[in-house]
PLY file of the C-alpha trace (Angstrom):
ply
format ascii 1.0
element vertex 93
property float x
property float y
property float z
element edge 92
property int vertex1
property int vertex2
end_header
-90.74 -28.04 18.85
-94.02 -26.23 18.77
-96.15 -25.12 21.81
-99.39 -23.68 21.12
-98.42 -19.83 19.70
-95.03 -20.91 20.08
-92.13 -21.89 17.48
-88.81 -22.81 17.48
-85.95 -23.61 14.68
-83.10 -23.02 13.11
-82.47 -20.59 10.34
-80.60 -21.11 6.99
-77.53 -19.00 8.52
-77.12 -21.64 11.25
-79.05 -19.19 14.01
-81.78 -21.10 16.35
-85.13 -18.56 16.49
-88.20 -18.64 18.93
-91.01 -17.31 17.54
-93.89 -15.92 19.49
-97.38 -15.07 18.56
-99.00 -12.36 20.77
-97.05 -9.54 23.16
-97.82 -10.75 26.40
-96.75 -13.96 25.74
-93.80 -12.55 24.31
-92.77 -11.18 27.35
-93.66 -14.26 29.55
-91.17 -16.33 27.39
-88.44 -13.41 27.07
-88.29 -13.29 30.54
-88.47 -17.41 31.18
-85.85 -17.48 28.67
-83.37 -15.05 29.67
-84.23 -14.70 33.51
-84.99 -18.23 34.63
-82.77 -20.17 31.65
-79.82 -17.78 31.26
-80.64 -17.48 27.59
-79.56 -14.26 25.78
-80.81 -13.54 22.05
-78.86 -11.66 19.76
-82.00 -9.53 18.68
-86.01 -9.50 18.53
-87.95 -8.74 15.32
-91.83 -8.37 15.02
-94.20 -9.05 12.35
-97.77 -8.86 11.47
-99.82 -11.44 9.57
-103.18 -10.77 8.94
-105.81 -12.72 11.45
-102.97 -13.32 14.25
-101.48 -11.48 16.89
-98.07 -9.55 16.33
-95.51 -12.20 16.28
-92.06 -11.74 17.85
-88.96 -13.76 16.90
-86.23 -13.72 18.86
-82.58 -14.67 17.05
-80.01 -16.76 19.33
-77.00 -18.48 18.78
-77.27 -21.93 16.90
-75.57 -24.08 19.35
-78.55 -23.13 21.65
-81.17 -24.56 20.36
-81.23 -27.57 22.50
-81.62 -25.46 25.13
-83.97 -23.35 24.48
-86.39 -26.25 23.59
-85.26 -28.05 26.86
-86.52 -24.77 28.26
-89.57 -24.28 26.40
-90.32 -27.64 26.91
-90.99 -26.67 30.69
-93.82 -24.34 30.02
-97.22 -26.02 30.51
-99.77 -25.82 27.32
-102.41 -24.42 29.46
-100.28 -21.46 30.94
-99.29 -20.59 27.34
-102.66 -20.87 26.58
-104.24 -18.26 29.56
-101.37 -15.63 28.80
-102.35 -15.55 25.28
-105.93 -15.37 26.04
-104.66 -12.24 27.96
-104.61 -10.01 25.07
-106.70 -12.61 22.77
-109.88 -13.21 24.50
-111.65 -14.09 21.22
-109.73 -16.64 20.84
-111.49 -18.32 23.92
-112.27 -22.51 23.05
0 1
1 2
2 3
3 4
4 5
5 6
6 7
7 8
8 9
9 10
10 11
11 12
12 13
13 14
14 15
15 16
16 17
17 18
18 19
19 20
20 21
21 22
22 23
23 24
24 25
25 26
26 27
27 28
28 29
29 30
30 31
31 32
32 33
33 34
34 35
35 36
36 37
37 38
38 39
39 40
40 41
41 42
42 43
43 44
44 45
45 46
46 47
47 48
48 49
49 50
50 51
51 52
52 53
53 54
54 55
55 56
56 57
57 58
58 59
59 60
60 61
61 62
62 63
63 64
64 65
65 66
66 67
67 68
68 69
69 70
70 71
71 72
72 73
73 74
74 75
75 76
76 77
77 78
78 79
79 80
80 81
81 82
82 83
83 84
84 85
85 86
86 87
87 88
88 89
89 90
90 91
91 92
């Protein structure tokens, strides 16, 4: 499942993951998943890639992936883009 600046999947150890590009957007998605949808992650890691905002990867129990994808599908792509532009105004189209 892919939304702008948000990706999700399963790792080789059977854990679900959600990668979010940008700090402001990560904070929104983290609150949305944990507070609005009761989906608690195991840990979160960060990494930087040239030309991209900081990426955050939340790792969850693998059996939560269907619920995670259902929740993420509820977030409007335009809202995601608006939040992303707060820290990345140079990416406005």
